[in-house]
N, C-alpha and C positions, 0 to 999 in steps of 0.2 A: 566511582569513576568521575573525574573532574573535567570540566571544560578546559581547553588549552588557554594559557594566559594571554596569547595574542588577541583573543576575542575581545578583551577589555582594554587593550592599549590602543592609543590613536595610531593610525597608519603612518609609517615612516618612509616607505617606498613611494616614489613619485607616481607610479602607475596606480597604486592603491589609493592615493589621494585623488587622482583624476577620476577613478571609477567610483569613489564613495557617493557622489550625488546620484549616479545611476542606481547604486545599491539602495539608497533611500527611496527613490521612486519605485523600484521593484518591490521593496518591503512594504510601501504604502499600498500598492496595488494588490499585493498578496493579502495584507491585513483586511482590505476592503472585501476581497473575495471570501475570506474566511468568516467575515461578519454576516454574510448572507445566510439565511436559513437553509438548511439542507433538506433533502427529500425525505419523506416519511414513507418507507416501504409498506406494502399491504400485508406483510407477514414478518414474524420474528427473524432477525438476522444475527448470526454469530460470525465474527471476523477473527481469523487466526492469522496473524502476521505481525511483523515488526521490521526494524531496519537491518536486521541481521540477514546476510545472504544465505548460503547453504549451511546445513549441518546443525541448525538450531532446533530441529524437531517439529517444525511446523506441519509437515505432511503427515507424520504419524499421529500428531495431535488431532488434526482435522479428520483423519480416518477413524480414530477412536471416538470422536464426537458423532460421526455418522453412524457407527455401530451402536453407540449408546442410544441415540435418538430412534434408530430402527427398533431396538429392543423395547423402547417405550411406546412403540406403535406409531411413531411419526414417519413421515416420508420426506427426509431431508434432501436438499439439492446441494451439490458441491460444485462451486465455481472456482476455476484456477486459470490464471494466465499462463502458468507453466514457465519453466526455466527457458529463457531465450525466446519467449513468445514474440511473434512478429505480426499477428493479425491485428487489424485496425479496429475491428468491432467484434460483437459476440458471434459465436458459432454454435449451432445446434449439432450435437454429436449424433451421428448416425452409425450404429454398430456395424452396419453392412459396409460402410465406407471408411470408418476410422478405427484404428487399432489402439487398444489401451496399452500404455507403457508399463 
C-alpha cells in the first residue's frame, strides 16, 4: 500500500495554502508531545489494535490472548473502549449492574 501522491505535492488550492501554517504548528505541537517520555505501567501490557475499524479480528485475537494467559496461570485484565464508546473515563464493571454483550 502506498501513500497518496498529493501528500508530497505542494498545495495548489488557496484554502490548503492558508491552512498550511496552522498544520505546521499542529505538527510541531504533536511532535513535542510525542517526544515526551511515556508512562511505565507496573505490569506487562499487550495492546491489540490498529487503524482498521471493524472486521480485522482484534476482538477474537484479544480473547485468544486472554485464554492463553489464563491457561498459563496468569490473571489477565481486558480493557476495551468498545464500539461507539461514549464514557469520558474508566468504568469498573459490576456484573450485577452491567450486562456482557
